[in-house]
C-alpha positions in Angstrom: 47.6 -47.0 -94.6 46.0 -44.0 -96.3 46.0 -40.5 -94.7 42.2 -40.8 -94.3 42.5 -44.1 -92.4 45.3 -42.7 -90.3 43.2 -39.8 -89.3 40.3 -42.1 -88.4 42.5 -44.3 -86.2 44.1 -41.3 -84.6 40.7 -39.9 -83.6 39.6 -43.3 -82.4 42.7 -43.6 -80.2 42.0 -40.2 -78.7 38.4 -41.2 -77.9 39.4 -44.4 -76.1 42.1 -42.4 -74.3 39.5 -40.1 -73.0 37.3 -43.0 -71.9 40.3 -44.7 -70.2 41.1 -41.6 -68.1 37.4 -41.1 -67.2 37.0 -44.7 -66.0 40.4 -44.9 -64.3 40.3 -41.6 -62.4 36.7 -40.8 -61.5 37.6 -38.5 -58.7 37.5 -34.9 -59.9 37.0 -31.4 -58.7 34.3 -29.1 -60.0 36.9 -26.6 -61.2 37.9 -29.1 -63.8 41.2 -30.5 -62.3 41.8 -34.2 -62.0 42.8 -35.5 -58.6 45.6 -36.7 -58.6 47.2 -34.5 -61.2 49.4 -35.9 -63.9 53.0 -35.0 -64.4 52.5 -34.4 -68.1 49.5 -32.2 -67.6 46.9 -35.0 -67.7 43.4 -34.9 -69.1 41.3 -32.2 -67.4 37.7 -33.0 -66.5 35.6 -29.9 -66.8 32.1 -29.1 -65.5 29.6 -26.5 -66.7 26.0 -25.9 -65.8 25.5 -22.4 -67.0 24.1 -22.9 -70.6 21.0 -21.0 -71.3 17.8 -23.1 -71.7 14.8 -21.3 -73.1 11.3 -22.7 -72.6 8.0 -22.3 -74.4 4.6 -23.8 -73.6 3.0 -25.4 -76.7 -0.5 -26.8 -77.0 -0.7 -30.4 -78.1 -2.7 -30.9 -81.3 -4.1 -34.4 -80.5 -3.2 -37.9 -79.4 -4.2 -41.1 -81.0 -6.5 -42.7 -78.4 -8.1 -45.7 -80.2 -5.2 -47.9 -79.1 -5.3 -47.0 -75.4 -5.6 -49.8 -72.9 -7.9 -47.6 -70.8 -10.5 -44.9 -71.7 -11.0 -41.8 -69.6 -14.4 -40.4 -68.6 -15.3 -37.4 -66.5 -14.8 -33.7 -65.8 -12.3 -32.2 -63.4 -11.5 -28.5 -62.6 -7.8 -28.3 -62.1 -6.8 -25.3 -59.9 -3.9 -24.4 -62.3 -4.9 -25.8 -65.7 -8.6 -25.1 -65.5 -11.4 -27.6 -66.5 -10.5 -30.7 -68.4 -12.8 -33.5 -69.6 -12.9 -36.8 -71.5 -15.7 -38.6 -73.3 -15.8 -42.0 -74.9 -17.1 -43.3 -78.3 -17.4 -47.1 -78.5 -18.9 -49.9 -80.5 -20.7 -52.8 -78.8 -20.3 -56.3 -80.3 -22.0 -59.6 -80.5 -20.3 -62.4 -78.6 -21.2 -64.9 -81.2 -23.0 -65.2 -84.6 -26.6 -65.6 -85.6 -28.1 -64.1 -82.4 -31.7 -65.2 -81.9 -33.9 -63.8 -79.2 -36.7 -66.1 -80.1 -40.2 -65.3 -81.2 -41.6 -62.0 -79.9 -39.1 -61.4 -77.0 -40.3 -59.1 -74.2 -37.7 -56.6 -73.0 -37.2 -56.2 -69.2 -34.3 -53.8 -69.2 -31.0 -52.9 -70.8 -27.9 -51.9 -68.8 -24.5 -50.5 -69.7 -21.8 -51.5 -67.3 -18.3 -50.0 -67.2 -15.3 -51.4 -65.2 -13.3 -49.0 -63.1 -9.6 -48.9 -63.3 -8.5 -45.7 -61.5 -9.8 -42.3 -60.3 -8.2 -38.9 -60.5 -9.7 -35.9 -58.7 -12.2 -35.4 -55.8 -13.6 -38.7 -54.6 -16.6 -36.9 -53.1 -17.7 -35.0 -56.2 -20.8 -36.5 -58.0 -20.6 -37.0 -61.8 -23.5 -36.9 -64.2 -23.1 -39.0 -67.3 -25.3 -39.1 -70.5 -25.3 -41.9 -73.1 -26.2 -41.3 -76.8 -26.5 -43.6 -79.8 -24.0 -43.0 -82.6 -25.3 -42.3 -86.1 -22.0 -42.9 -87.8 -20.3 -46.2 -87.7 -16.8 -46.5 -86.2 -14.4 -48.1 -88.7 -11.6 -50.4 -87.6 -9.6 -49.3 -90.7 -9.5 -45.7 -89.4 -7.2 -44.1 -86.8 -9.1 -42.1 -84.1 -7.6 -39.1 -82.3 -8.5 -37.3 -79.2 -9.9 -34.2 -81.0 -12.3 -36.1 -83.3 -16.1 -36.1 -83.2 -18.4 -38.8 -84.3 -22.0 -37.9 -85.0 -24.7 -39.1 -82.6 -28.4 -38.8 -82.0 -28.8 -35.8 -79.6 -31.6 -37.5 -77.6 -30.1 -39.3 -74.6 -30.8 -43.0 -74.2 -29.6 -43.1 -70.6 -28.1 -41.0 -67.8 -26.7 -41.5 -64.3 -25.6 -39.2 -61.5 -23.2 -41.0 -59.2 -20.1 -40.6 -57.0 -17.3 -42.7 -58.4 -16.5 -45.6 -56.0 -13.6 -47.9 -56.8 -13.7 -49.7 -53.4 -17.2 -51.1 -52.8 -18.4 -54.1 -54.7 -21.8 -54.1 -56.4 -24.6 -56.5 -55.6 -26.9 -57.3 -58.5 -30.0 -58.4 -56.5 -32.2 -58.9 -59.6 -29.6 -60.9 -61.5 -29.1 -63.9 -59.4 -27.8 -62.0 -56.4 -24.2 -61.8 -57.9 -21.7 -59.6 -56.2 -19.4 -58.0 -58.7 -16.3 -55.8 -58.5 -16.8 -52.0 -58.4 -18.2 -50.7 -61.7 -20.6 -48.2 -63.1 -24.2 -49.3 -64.1 -26.3 -47.1 -66.4 -29.8 -48.2 -67.2 -30.5 -47.4 -70.9 -33.9 -46.5 -72.4 -36.2 -49.5 -73.2 -36.6 -48.1 -76.7 -32.9 -48.7 -77.4 -33.2 -52.3 -76.0 -36.3 -52.9 -78.1 -34.5 -51.7 -81.2 -31.9 -54.5 -80.6 -34.6 -57.1 -79.9 -36.3 -56.1 -83.2 -33.2 -56.7 -85.3 -33.8 -59.1 -88.1 -31.7 -62.3 -88.7 -29.3 -60.5 -91.0 -28.7 -57.6 -88.7 -28.0 -60.0 -85.8 -26.0 -62.5 -87.8 -22.4 -61.1 -87.4 -20.6 -58.0 -86.1 -20.1 -56.5 -89.6 -23.9 -56.3 -90.0 -24.6 -55.5 -86.3 -22.4 -52.5 -86.2 -24.2 -51.1 -89.3 -27.4 -51.6 -87.4 -26.3 -50.5 -83.9 -23.4 -48.2 -84.6 -22.3 -47.7 -81.0 -22.5 -45.4 -78.0 -21.3 -41.9 -77.1 -20.7 -41.6 -73.3 -20.0 -38.1 -71.9 -20.5 -35.9 -68.9 -23.6 -33.6 -68.7 -21.4 -30.6 -68.2 -18.6 -29.5 -70.5 -15.4 -27.6 -69.9 -17.0 -24.4 -71.2 -20.2 -24.9 -69.2 -19.5 -26.2 -65.7 -20.3 -25.1 -62.2 -17.4 -27.0 -60.7 -15.1 -25.0 -58.5 -11.3 -25.5 -58.5 -10.3 -29.0 -57.3 -13.8 -30.4 -57.8 -14.9 -33.1 -60.2 -13.1 -36.2 -61.2 -12.0 -38.3 -64.2 -12.2 -42.1 -64.1 -10.1 -44.5 -66.1 -12.2 -47.4 -67.4 -11.2 -50.8 -68.6 -13.4 -51.1 -71.6 -11.9 -54.5 -72.5 -12.9 -56.0 -69.2 -15.6 -58.7 -69.0 -17.4 -56.3 -66.7 -17.8 -53.7 -69.5 -20.8 -54.8 -71.4 -24.3 -53.9 -72.6 -26.7 -56.5 -71.1 -30.2 -57.0 -72.4 -32.6 -58.7 -69.9 -35.7 -60.2 -71.5 -38.5 -62.7 -71.1 -38.1 -62.5 -67.3 -35.2 -64.9 -66.9 -33.1 -64.5 -70.1 -30.2 -62.1 -70.7 -27.6 -61.5 -73.4 -24.2 -59.7 -72.9 -22.9 -57.5 -75.8 -19.2 -57.1 -75.3 -16.9 -54.1 -75.5 -13.6 -55.9 -76.0 -10.3 -55.5 -77.9 -12.2 -56.0 -81.2 -14.5 -53.1 -80.6 -13.4 -49.7 -82.0 -13.4 -47.2 -79.2 -11.6 -43.9 -78.5 -11.5 -41.0 -76.0 -12.0 -37.4 -76.9 -10.4 -34.8 -74.7 -11.2 -31.1 -74.0 -9.6 -28.3 -72.1 -10.5 -24.8 -71.0 -7.5 -22.7 -70.1 -9.5 -19.4 -69.9 -8.1 -17.1 -67.2 -5.2 -19.4 -66.3 -1.5 -18.8 -66.6 -1.4 -21.7 -69.0 -3.5 -19.6 -71.4 -1.2 -16.6 -70.8 1.7 -18.8 -72.0 -0.1 -20.1 -75.0 -1.1 -16.6 -76.1 2.4 -15.2 -75.2 0.7 -12.6 -72.9 3.0 -10.2 -71.1 1.2 -11.3 -67.9 2.6 -14.9 -68.1 4.7 -16.2 -65.3 8.1 -16.7 -67.0 9.5 -18.5 -64.0 7.5 -21.7 -64.7 6.4 -23.9 -67.6 3.9 -26.7 -68.0 3.3 -30.2 -69.3 0.1 -32.3 -69.1 -1.6 -35.4 -70.3 -4.9 -35.7 -72.3 -3.5 -33.8 -75.3 -3.0 -30.8 -73.1 0.3 -28.9 -73.3 4.0 -29.7 -73.6 7.2 -27.6 -73.2 9.6 -26.8 -75.9 13.3 -26.4 -74.9 16.1 -24.8 -76.8 19.8 -24.6 -75.9 21.0 -21.9 -78.3 24.6 -21.6 -77.3 25.5 -25.3 -76.9 28.2 -25.3 -79.6 30.2 -22.7 -77.6 31.5 -25.6 -75.5 33.9 -26.4 -78.3 35.1 -22.8 -79.0 38.5 -23.4 -77.6 39.1 -26.8 -79.1 37.6 -30.3 -79.5 35.9 -31.8 -76.5 34.5 -35.2 -75.4 31.1 -35.0 -73.7 31.5 -37.4 -70.8 28.1 -36.8 -69.2 25.2 -34.5 -69.9 22.2 -34.4 -67.4 19.1 -32.3 -67.9 17.5 -31.6 -64.5 13.9 -30.5 -64.5 12.3 -29.5 -61.2 8.6 -29.3 -60.2 7.7 -25.9 -58.9 7.2 -26.0 -55.1 3.6 -25.6 -54.0 2.0 -26.5 -57.3 0.7 -29.9 -56.1 -3.0 -29.4 -55.2 -5.2 -31.7 -53.1 -5.5 -34.1 -56.1 -2.9 -32.9 -58.4 0.2 -35.0 -57.9 2.9 -34.5 -60.6 3.4 -36.8 -63.5 5.0 -40.1 -62.6 7.3 -39.8 -65.6 7.9 -37.5 -68.6 9.7 -37.9 -71.9 12.3 -35.8 -73.7 12.1 -36.0 -77.5 13.8 -34.2 -80.4 12.0 -32.1 -82.9 12.6 -32.5 -86.7 12.2 -30.0 -89.5 8.5 -30.9 -89.8 7.8 -30.3 -86.2 7.5 -34.1 -85.5 8.9 -35.9 -82.5 11.8 -38.3 -82.7 13.6 -40.4 -80.0 17.0 -39.1 -78.9 19.9 -41.5 -79.4 20.3 -41.7 -75.6 16.7 -43.1 -75.4 17.9 -46.4 -76.9 20.3 -46.9 -74.0 17.3 -48.0 -72.0 15.0 -46.3 -69.5 17.2 -46.8 -66.5 19.9 -44.9 -68.2 17.8 -42.3 -70.1 15.7 -41.3 -67.1 12.5 -39.3 -66.9 10.9 -40.8 -63.7 9.8 -38.4 -61.0 12.0 -38.3 -57.8 9.7 -37.3 -54.9 12.7 -36.6 -52.7 14.0 -33.6 -54.6 11.0 -33.1 -56.9 13.0 -33.6 -60.1 13.0 -35.4 -63.4 16.5 -36.2 -64.8 17.6 -37.2 -68.3 21.0 -38.4 -69.5 21.6 -37.0 -72.9 25.3 -37.0 -73.6 25.0 -38.5 -77.1 22.4 -35.9 -78.1 24.5 -33.0 -76.8 27.5 -34.4 -78.6 25.4 -34.5 -81.8 24.4 -30.8 -81.2 28.0 -29.7 -80.7 29.4 -31.4 -83.8 26.3 -31.7 -86.0 26.0 -29.4 -89.1 22.2 -29.5 -89.3 19.6 -27.1 -87.8 18.7 -27.8 -84.2 14.9 -27.5 -83.9 14.9 -28.0 -80.1 13.3 -30.5 -77.7 9.9 -31.3 -76.3 9.1 -32.3 -72.7 6.0 -34.4 -73.0 3.8 -36.3 -70.6 4.0 -40.1 -70.6 0.6 -42.0 -70.6 -1.0 -39.0 -72.3 -4.1 -40.9 -73.4 -4.8 -43.1 -70.4 -4.0 -40.9 -67.3 -5.0 -37.5 -66.0 -1.8 -35.9 -64.7 0.2 -32.7 -65.0 3.3 -31.0 -63.8 4.3 -27.4 -63.3 8.0 -27.1 -63.9 10.6 -24.4 -63.2 12.2 -22.4 -66.1 15.6 -20.9 -66.4 14.2 -17.6 -65.0 13.1 -19.3 -61.8 14.7 -17.5 -58.8 14.7 -20.6 -56.6 15.6 -23.7 -58.7 16.2 -23.3 -62.4 16.0 -25.9 -65.2 19.6 -26.9 -65.6 21.9 -28.8 -68.0 24.9 -30.3 -66.2 27.7 -31.2 -68.6 31.0 -32.9 -67.7 33.5 -32.9 -70.6 37.1 -33.4 -71.5 39.2 -31.3 -73.8 41.2 -33.3 -76.4 
């Protein structure tokens, strides 16, 4: 056996010895002594939770939102993060080919319906929505992100002021008296419906031609994040199921006829998000203002903010000899009192690595599965916990540059949630890395 192979097997034997002792004698004291002690000195289990963890609030650039299962619409004034909003761009599609309305069809009305999925914010706040016609076609070969604009005709083709209601069904008295699940109904201008009825046989023959003729809709709130009269904790954002059979544009014509244009999985659609952090502590963090509250940090959905973590002295754990990282748990706590009337913390967050290009990557512990890796919110102690022993071992023995970690929100493009987290400078409960290790 070569010297190289001997070294390999010697290290492997030491590793399995450490694992054996850990499994066979799980009872240990925080001061690092095994209980019971071994006559030959044993293998000490050590615990440390004093490593410095620096935090920095970072603004998200954007999120890809054209693949989302839900689309967000609305405007909410968060008491901590300030106003946030979401708008929707979407195609409408034929449900077949060679659509024929007959000779000289007479329009009765045209209605956009949108199926509710969830509501975030004040259930009593009214919302005003405007609808516009797109002037640029959405392309299924393109990726669409939450900071993108698509051009539209600035003349509204429909508007509605309503209070979102996810509980009461809707009776369509003029359409056969059907009672449908809760949804939004926006009557669009007759001129828009007439344009559709006036389409020639080529324009109504298939969706390739139809989406050149009717390029789609832009659905947005009348107010914006920079121009709103909403007070803190007012307003709301609804999650819409645009793929639902209830999400359609329906043309009623010739008194008794109707045609449903669909907004389904084949339709290109995406959400655009906006935030206004002016005057908030979030803005103070993003601008590194001396006035920022250094005891807390932030993370939010809708391409809002994330938190960068660094553990600058982690290699010091091996200063006095080689170690085996038995367990490493990052404990992140929600700041007490930061949950407003409608501002429950994120149900889950993720912890990702940062590469040399500033891009995210999954930590090796992530592939152990969600039940092991963690990240779900524990309402009892207001914490998120991550098991990252493999990542910490890589940091201790790796030779590359450590670019840090990001705490990011899960469901970033389909939910409206945020969390205020404690930093290492918090005087009550700090962000903490608990490490159990063995010296070998």
